[in-house]
C-alpha positions, 0 to 999 in steps of 0.5 A: 500500499502507498499513501498520498504524496508527502508534503514538505514546507518552508523549504530553505537551501543553503551552501556549506562549501563552494569555490569555482576552483574546488571539487566538494563532494560526497558528504555521505561517506562521511558522518554527520553529527547534530549536538543540539542547539544548533551545533552541526558537523558535516564532512566531505571531500574537499579537492582542488579542480581546474574544471578543465578536463573529466580527470578534474571531476573524476570520481574515485580514489584515482580521481579527484579523492586522491587530491583531496582533504577531509574536511569537517565544516561546523555549524552554530546556527542549524546549518546557516552559516559555516565559519572557516575557522572552525574547519578541521582536516581529518585526512589529507589523500594528497600526501605522498603515497610513502607517507600516507602508508607510514601513517596508516601503519601505526594501526598494525602496530600493537605496541602502539598506545590507543586513546580510550574513547567511549563511543556511547558518548554523544561527544564521540565520532568515527570516520572510516577512510577508504585511502589507496594505500594497499598492495599494487592491484594488476593495473599497478595501482595501490589497493583500496583499504579501510581504516576507522578514526575516532574523535572524543571531542565532538570532531575538533581532534582525531586520533592518529593512530587508526583502526584497520577494518579487514574484509571477510575471509577471502575477499579484498574489499570493504567500504563503510559508508557515513551512516550512524552506528547503532548504540547497543545498551550492552556498549557495542556498536553496529555499522553496515558496510559493502564488502566483497571483491573489488569492484563486482559483485560486493554484497551488504553486511554488518560490523560489530565492535565490542570494545569501543572501535578499537577493532571491528569484526565482520558479523553477518551478510545482510543483502546480496543482488540473487542475480549476480548481475547487480549489487546492493550498496549505501546501506545505512541501518536504522534501530526501532524502538520495538528492537528491530533493526532495518537496513536500507540501501539501494540495488543497482542493476541486477535484480532492480534499480530501486531503493529497497529495505530489510530488516533484523529481529536478532541483532543482525546475524540473519535478515529478511529478503529486501523489498523495494519501498519505491513505487513506479507511477506516482512520480512528482518528477515527470511533469517538472521542467528541465530547463535547469540542464545544460547542454551536455548533461547525461539523460540516462541517469538514475532515478535514485542514488545514495538513500540515507534514512532518519527516523524523526521524533514523531516516529515517521521515517523519511528516506532522502535520495538524489535522483540523477535523471532529469530534472536532477535533484534531491527528493525523498519518500517517508513512512508513518508506520515503521516502513509497512508502507511508504509514500509516493516521492516529493521534491525537495529541490530539482534545479541541478544542472547535471547528474552529478549530485546527491550523497546526502547526510541528514538530521533533525534540528530542535525545532522538528525541521529536517536539514540535509546536506549533499553535493550539488551541481549549478551552471556558473561558468565551469565546464561539465555544468558547473561547480561540484559544491555542498549544499544544504537543505531545510524543510518541515515535513507536514 
């Protein structure tokens, strides 16, 4: 069953980080925190870009991320302004490979002193980095690794000795996005991950820690694409008050191109079959104008990208996503019954110039408005549709 279109009001758009000489993108791969009283932190990949050739905006560790800093921004007014004096660089992927390997090598030194950090504290944070610092692959490039960096003081400082997060036995890839971890009453933590052989047939799994992030252990598989022609990814866990644990994700190609969800009633060890939570035939996008597109924009993009679930104080669940088919923009769906039924899609904005956008993070503010940050593309004279920058939207769900 699908309900009527959910209504949004008081929609207001802002810019968190914008420069015509920078590519700023993919905040969803980093955590967002809401410390209350208007105090927010958002992290994104921040790299120089000339916007002259395609390589200037190419994704991945061998594209713009290989020259990017991980930049934390801080706001004290619910995301309206982001003072440059409050910025913190967490990690610098532009450093020489040998320097990065030396810094990360401390993670494997068991004699290294690790700071005691209580991840159950609201002041703590974890960032899962994915540097290209591993052994050379068949193309002579360093392979992708996964490391966890923790902070105990609202992201002002970060530990210098990280935690290596290893893929399951027999696999060589693990990717953990910035979705919030599930905090157990027993002091344990749980996060969702993509694992698998690099670049193909990855699955969604869960990792757990029972030592406040000093180690992360693979626990179980959450979802796979049964056709083996596609993959589930962009997974985020969402606990319900009744103890059920939901996992929201996107399936790419294979069985479907759609946002889907499944659940576990045993803490994450076994999972239901994923079901799509979006529906064809109720689109508000079809009648919207495409006038914001630049002439070279790709028309055959995807309808959904990088879903982010958020449970509101009134019990409703919203899932925010990027749309990469014209009209390009940001949208959401909502549920009033813990995911049993879902609304048709609602449009947050549809004024992007190119498909290169999305990867939202979101939080509910003290006054019940929703704040979401994402990367966006607007025509401003730069090539390839314009400057990639971090934008934000604040709105109320009616």
